[in-house]
MDTraj code that builds the backbone (N, CA, C; nanometers):
import mdtraj as md
import numpy as np

residues = "MET LYS GLU LEU ILE TYR GLN PHE ILE SER GLN ASN LYS LEU ALA VAL VAL SER THR ILE GLY LYS ASP GLY LYS PRO GLU SER ALA LEU VAL GLY ILE ALA VAL SER THR SER LEU GLU ILE ILE PHE ASP THR VAL LYS THR SER ARG LYS TYR HIS ASN ILE LEU ALA ASN LYS HIS VAL ALA VAL VAL VAL GLY TRP ASP ASN GLU ALA THR LEU GLN TYR GLU GLY GLU ALA ASP VAL LEU GLY ASN ASP ASN ASP ALA TYR ASN TYR ARG GLN ILE TYR TYR THR ALA TRP PRO ASP".split()
xyz = np.array([
    [0.3979, 1.0378, -1.7877],
    [0.3262, 0.9957, -1.6688],
    [0.2948, 0.8456, -1.6745],
    [0.2566, 0.7965, -1.7931],
    [0.2220, 0.6555, -1.8076],
    [0.3394, 0.5655, -1.7683],
    [0.4601, 0.6020, -1.8092],
    [0.5782, 0.5224, -1.7751],
    [0.6041, 0.5234, -1.6242],
    [0.5844, 0.6382, -1.5617],
    [0.6025, 0.6498, -1.4174],
    [0.5029, 0.5592, -1.3433],
    [0.3789, 0.5601, -1.3882],
    [0.2760, 0.4749, -1.3269],
    [0.3098, 0.3277, -1.3479],
    [0.3520, 0.2945, -1.4704],
    [0.3902, 0.1556, -1.4998],
    [0.5039, 0.1105, -1.4077],
    [0.6046, 0.1925, -1.3919],
    [0.7189, 0.1582, -1.3071],
    [0.6744, 0.1384, -1.1617],
    [0.5887, 0.2262, -1.1143],
    [0.5410, 0.2148, -0.9758],
    [0.4660, 0.0836, -0.9559],
    [0.3728, 0.0536, -1.0450],
    [0.2948, -0.0694, -1.0303],
    [0.3851, -0.1914, -1.0430],
    [0.4735, -0.1917, -1.1411],
    [0.5566, -0.3101, -1.1646],
    [0.6571, -0.3359, -1.0528],
    [0.6862, -0.2357, -0.9718],
    [0.7765, -0.2542, -0.8583],
    [0.7057, -0.3134, -0.7368],
    [0.5763, -0.3283, -0.7454],
    [0.4969, -0.3844, -0.6366],
    [0.4392, -0.5182, -0.6800],
    [0.4517, -0.6172, -0.5944],
    [0.4013, -0.7508, -0.6266],
    [0.2631, -0.7769, -0.5675],
    [0.2188, -0.6885, -0.4775],
    [0.0908, -0.7090, -0.4099],
    [0.0040, -0.5842, -0.4215],
    [-0.1265, -0.6065, -0.4165],
    [-0.2229, -0.4961, -0.4171],
    [-0.3473, -0.5414, -0.3415],
    [-0.4282, -0.4454, -0.3042],
    [-0.5580, -0.4744, -0.2446],
    [-0.6641, -0.4464, -0.3511],
    [-0.7457, -0.5469, -0.3778],
    [-0.8551, -0.5348, -0.4747],
    [-0.9856, -0.5292, -0.3975],
    [-1.0659, -0.4295, -0.4270],
    [-1.1967, -0.4163, -0.3626],
    [-1.3062, -0.4392, -0.4659],
    [-1.4030, -0.5201, -0.4264],
    [-1.5182, -0.5505, -0.5103],
    [-1.6441, -0.5186, -0.4304],
    [-1.7579, -0.5326, -0.4960],
    [-1.8861, -0.5090, -0.4306],
    [-1.9552, -0.6436, -0.4098],
    [-1.9907, -0.6733, -0.2852],
    [-2.0580, -0.7985, -0.2519],
    [-2.2051, -0.7975, -0.2907],
    [-2.2682, -0.9118, -0.2766],
    [-2.4109, -0.9261, -0.3092],
    [-2.4979, -0.8278, -0.2322],
    [-2.4547, -0.7954, -0.1109],
    [-2.5317, -0.7045, -0.0263],
    [-2.5012, -0.5576, -0.0540],
    [-2.4181, -0.5304, -0.1570],
    [-2.3851, -0.3930, -0.1933],
    [-2.2726, -0.3329, -0.1118],
    [-2.2154, -0.4116, -0.0219],
    [-2.1070, -0.3625, 0.0629],
    [-1.9723, -0.3982, 0.0021],
    [-1.8700, -0.3169, 0.0277],
    [-1.7379, -0.3450, -0.0277],
    [-1.6715, -0.4637, 0.0417],
    [-1.5927, -0.5360, -0.0353],
    [-1.5105, -0.6448, 0.0159],
    [-1.3725, -0.6282, -0.0457],
    [-1.2680, -0.6481, 0.0316],
    [-1.1319, -0.6279, -0.0161],
    [-1.0479, -0.7522, 0.0083],
    [-0.9472, -0.7704, -0.0777],
    [-0.8571, -0.8847, -0.0647],
    [-0.7185, -0.8467, -0.1151],
    [-0.6181, -0.9001, -0.0489],
    [-0.4801, -0.8836, -0.0924],
    [-0.4530, -0.9861, -0.2016],
    [-0.3962, -0.9413, -0.3140],
    [-0.3686, -1.0302, -0.4269],
    [-0.2299, -1.0020, -0.4831],
    [-0.1734, -1.1026, -0.5465],
    [-0.0511, -1.0841, -0.6233],
    [-0.0873, -1.0221, -0.7569],
    [-0.0044, -0.9302, -0.8055],
    [-0.0379, -0.8600, -0.9290],
    [0.0774, -0.8608, -1.0286],
    [0.0405, -0.8333, -1.1518],
    [0.1328, -0.8003, -1.2602],
    [0.0664, -0.6861, -1.3355],
    [0.1412, -0.6191, -1.4221],
    [0.0849, -0.5065, -1.4955],
    [0.1297, -0.5121, -1.6412],
    [0.0380, -0.4810, -1.7326],
    [0.0714, -0.4720, -1.8749],
    [0.1239, -0.3321, -1.9051],
    [0.1871, -0.3156, -2.0190],
    [0.2359, -0.1835, -2.0585],
    [0.1213, -0.0864, -2.0845],
    [-0.0008, -0.1382, -2.0975],
    [-0.1201, -0.0537, -2.1126],
    [-0.1824, -0.0204, -1.9776],
    [-0.1111, -0.0540, -1.8697],
    [-0.1527, -0.0274, -1.7315],
    [-0.2731, -0.1094, -1.6878],
    [-0.2883, -0.2268, -1.7450],
    [-0.3923, -0.3196, -1.7015],
    [-0.3334, -0.4055, -1.5900],
    [-0.4002, -0.4084, -1.4770],
    [-0.3527, -0.4863, -1.3631],
    [-0.4114, -0.6266, -1.3727],
    [-0.3239, -0.7243, -1.3611],
    [-0.3627, -0.8642, -1.3760],
    [-0.3427, -0.9334, -1.2414],
    [-0.4438, -1.0068, -1.1970],
    [-0.4323, -1.0853, -1.0744],
    [-0.5088, -1.2142, -1.0933],
    [-0.4805, -1.3113, -1.0091],
    [-0.5550, -1.4364, -1.0193],
    [-0.6347, -1.4607, -0.8924],
    [-0.7295, -1.5484, -0.9050],
    [-0.8108, -1.5916, -0.7921],
    [-0.8729, -1.7254, -0.8280],
    [-0.9315, -1.7894, -0.7326],
    [-0.9996, -1.9158, -0.7576],
    [-1.1492, -1.8895, -0.7760],
    [-1.2161, -1.9801, -0.8436],
    [-1.3585, -1.9620, -0.8732],
    [-1.4472, -1.9693, -0.7497],
    [-1.3939, -2.0136, -0.6383],
    [-1.4727, -2.0211, -0.5153],
    [-1.4575, -1.8960, -0.4285],
    [-1.3747, -1.8013, -0.4714],
    [-1.3510, -1.6822, -0.3889],
    [-1.4674, -1.5829, -0.3991],
    [-1.4780, -1.4998, -0.2978],
    [-1.5795, -1.3932, -0.2993],
    [-1.5546, -1.2981, -0.4154],
    [-1.4274, -1.2589, -0.4352],
    [-1.3989, -1.1592, -0.5386],
    [-1.4362, -1.2100, -0.6770],
    [-1.4166, -1.3390, -0.7034],
    [-1.4542, -1.3954, -0.8338],
    [-1.6044, -1.3794, -0.8568],
    [-1.6836, -1.4196, -0.7610],
    [-1.8295, -1.4094, -0.7749],
    [-1.8754, -1.2633, -0.7771],
    [-1.8088, -1.1795, -0.6990],
    [-1.8426, -1.0372, -0.7001],
    [-1.8162, -0.9761, -0.8377],
    [-1.7034, -1.0108, -0.8984],
    [-1.6686, -0.9567, -1.0305],
    [-1.7665, -1.0059, -1.1367],
    [-1.8108, -1.1304, -1.1270],
    [-1.9104, -1.1799, -1.2223],
    [-2.0397, -1.0993, -1.2134],
    [-2.0763, -1.0593, -1.0919],
    [-2.2004, -0.9851, -1.0704],
    [-2.1852, -0.8354, -1.0950],
    [-2.0662, -0.7816, -1.0688],
    [-2.0433, -0.6372, -1.0814],
    [-1.8948, -0.6157, -1.1115],
    [-1.8642, -0.5743, -1.2338],
    [-1.7251, -0.5627, -1.2792],
    [-1.6477, -0.4468, -1.2178],
    [-1.7154, -0.3573, -1.1480],
    [-1.6477, -0.2391, -1.0929],
    [-1.5590, -0.2789, -0.9748],
    [-1.4317, -0.2413, -0.9850],
    [-1.3351, -0.2710, -0.8797],
    [-1.2509, -0.1473, -0.8500],
    [-1.1891, -0.1501, -0.7338],
    [-1.0884, -0.0502, -0.6978],
    [-0.9651, -0.1282, -0.6535],
    [-0.8489, -0.0756, -0.6898],
    [-0.7225, -0.1413, -0.6568],
    [-0.6309, -0.0384, -0.5920],
    [-0.5668, -0.0780, -0.4835],
    [-0.4646, 0.0064, -0.4212],
    [-0.3325, -0.0686, -0.4296],
    [-0.2339, -0.0024, -0.4895],
    [-0.1005, -0.0591, -0.5063],
    [-0.0033, 0.0234, -0.4234],
    [0.0839, -0.0446, -0.3509],
    [0.1889, 0.0224, -0.2757],
    [0.1440, 0.0689, -0.1399],
    [0.2411, 0.0817, -0.0502],
    [0.2180, 0.1392, 0.0818],
    [0.3502, 0.1805, 0.1444],
    [0.4613, 0.1393, 0.0837],
    [0.5913, 0.1807, 0.1358],
    [0.6037, 0.3324, 0.1291],
    [0.6595, 0.3887, 0.2335],
    [0.6794, 0.5343, 0.2412],
    [0.5510, 0.6123, 0.2182],
    [0.4375, 0.5501, 0.2503],
    [0.3053, 0.6121, 0.2361],
    [0.2732, 0.6537, 0.0932],
    [0.3368, 0.5884, -0.0047],
    [0.3096, 0.6156, -0.1463],
    [0.2191, 0.5046, -0.2002],
    [0.1027, 0.5440, -0.2513],
    [0.0095, 0.4471, -0.3086],
    [-0.0409, 0.4955, -0.4430],
    [-0.0922, 0.4018, -0.5181],
    [-0.1621, 0.4327, -0.6416],
    [-0.3016, 0.3741, -0.6258],
    [-0.4012, 0.4565, -0.6424],
    [-0.5393, 0.4114, -0.6325],
    [-0.5978, 0.4102, -0.7722],
    [-0.6534, 0.2970, -0.8079],
    [-0.6913, 0.2712, -0.9468],
    [-0.8328, 0.2161, -0.9466],
    [-0.9223, 0.2723, -1.0232],
    [-1.0584, 0.2207, -1.0341],
    [-1.0846, 0.1817, -1.1786],
    [-1.1658, 0.0779, -1.1968],
    [-1.1975, 0.0350, -1.3327],
    [-1.2891, -0.0854, -1.3310],
    [-1.2851, -0.1587, -1.4394],
    [-1.3669, -0.2783, -1.4533],
    [-1.2770, -0.3995, -1.4689],
    [-1.3132, -0.5072, -1.4023],
    [-1.2382, -0.6327, -1.4097],
    [-1.3107, -0.7288, -1.5031],
    [-1.2331, -0.8065, -1.5745],
    [-1.2877, -0.9108, -1.6601],
    [-1.2261, -1.0441, -1.6218],
    [-1.3047, -1.1484, -1.6302],
    [-1.2543, -1.2839, -1.6125],
    [-1.1998, -1.3271, -1.7479],
    [-1.0762, -1.3755, -1.7482],
    [-1.0136, -1.4136, -1.8744],
    [-1.0766, -1.5385, -1.9336],
    [-1.0840, -1.5385, -2.0639],
    [-1.1308, -1.6551, -2.1366],
    [-1.0119, -1.7360, -2.1858],
    [-1.0234, -1.7900, -2.3054],
    [-0.9162, -1.8714, -2.3622],
    [-0.8674, -1.8179, -2.4958],
    [-0.8926, -1.6909, -2.5225],
    [-0.8505, -1.6343, -2.6497],
    [-0.7047, -1.5873, -2.6430],
    [-0.6565, -1.5307, -2.7525],
    [-0.5174, -1.4870, -2.7624],
    [-0.4857, -1.3758, -2.6632],
    [-0.5795, -1.2825, -2.6423],
    [-0.5571, -1.1759, -2.5435],
    [-0.5393, -1.2347, -2.4036],
    [-0.6233, -1.3306, -2.3689],
    [-0.6143, -1.3943, -2.2377],
    [-0.4787, -1.4633, -2.2220],
    [-0.4324, -1.5280, -2.3266],
    [-0.3015, -1.5925, -2.3230],
    [-0.1926, -1.4895, -2.2939],
    [-0.1989, -1.3743, -2.3603],
    [-0.0985, -1.2696, -2.3388],
    [-0.1021, -1.2171, -2.1958],
    [-0.2208, -1.1965, -2.1410],
    [-0.2323, -1.1516, -2.0022],
    [-0.1748, -1.2556, -1.9064],
    [-0.2030, -1.3821, -1.9333],
    [-0.1490, -1.4879, -1.8472],
    [0.0039, -1.4890, -1.8518],
    [0.0605, -1.4670, -1.9685],
    [0.2064, -1.4645, -1.9806],
    [0.2661, -1.3500, -1.8991],
    [0.2016, -1.2358, -1.9001],
    [0.2480, -1.1223, -1.8187],
    [0.2442, -1.1606, -1.6712],
    [0.1346, -1.2222, -1.6301],
    [0.1204, -1.2616, -1.4894],
    [0.2235, -1.3685, -1.4529],
    [0.2417, -1.4686, -1.5377],
    [0.3353, -1.5768, -1.5075],
    [0.4808, -1.5282, -1.5070],
    [0.5097, -1.4228, -1.5790],
    [0.6438, -1.3647, -1.5736],
    [0.6685, -1.3052, -1.4351],
    [0.5672, -1.2382, -1.3809],
    [0.5796, -1.1802, -1.2466],
    [0.5712, -1.2870, -1.1379],
    [0.4904, -1.3906, -1.1621],
    [0.4668, -1.4977, -1.0638],
    [0.4902, -1.6330, -1.1303],
    [0.6141, -1.6726, -1.1504],
    [0.6428, -1.7962, -1.2244],
    [0.5973, -1.9240, -1.1549],
    [0.5748, -1.9208, -1.0251],
    [0.5307, -2.0410, -0.9554],
    [0.3808, -2.0597, -0.9672],
])
top = md.Topology()
chain = top.add_chain()
for i, resn in enumerate(residues, 1):
    res = top.add_residue(resn, chain, resSeq=i)
    for name in ("N", "CA", "C"):
        top.add_atom(name, md.element.get_by_symbol(name[0]), res)
traj = md.Trajectory(xyz[None], top)
């Protein structure tokens, strides 16, 4: 099952990420994604975005991947802002492979 999920996510370049705003209401954004073999979804954003500030305040997120042929993967978890350690470097490499520009 893990391989099937990995293949589905990796075949999609975009996803919708939902976070919780300061007012407790959901906010969603379309983002470019990459996926690790451990099924960690990686996306980028700028520090001025709502989702960045929302994640700093509340790590709980929901992600929807796919929509072709009405097939989606709905994924809930916690988001982390990457630092500068070796793990962060590896995640960035995964993302840059999917999004080289």
